[in-house]
Residue, then its C-alpha position, 0 to 999 in steps of 0.5 A: x574422790x577415791x582411793x586404791x588399795x594395793x595389798x603387799x604380799x611380803x608385808x602386813x601393809x596395804x599401799x593406799x593411794x588417795x585421789x581428790x579430783x580437780x572438781x572436788x578440790x574446788x580450785x584449791x592450790x594445796x590439799x593435805x591428807x589428814x587422819x588417824x595414820x598421821x595423828x591428824x597433823x595438818x601439814x605432814x601429808x601434802x598431796x601432790x598436784x597433778x598436771x590435770x589438777x587432781x591431787x594424790x598421795x600414797x600411804x602404807x597402812x597396817x592391814x586389818x585396821x580402819x582409819x578415819x581421815x579427811x582432806x584439808x583444802x588450802x588449810x581452811x576447808x575440810x572435805x570428806x571422801x564420798x566414796x569412802x568405805x564408811x563414815x564415823x562421827x568425828x570426836x571433835x566436831x559435829x561432822x563425820x569423817x571418812x573411813x578407809x578399811x584395810 
């Protein structure tokens, strides 16, 4: 798991590409990126499955902001990004959410 940040000079946004490896996806057929940036809507950000089995999605996020997020595998299992910038306790469960700071 990882993400790549690309700051745009012409706008106050950062293009963040999230990536979940085939191993980390544990044979999931479908992965959605869910977080503050999409109001935790489970279906609004499906990740693209690559030929090698990895999943990826790119989102434009406002700079100087932190966002909580998680990966949803096959609409059943939640997974964190263990290379995230930070982790915060979820307001709705006992688990932690991954955090990306842009």
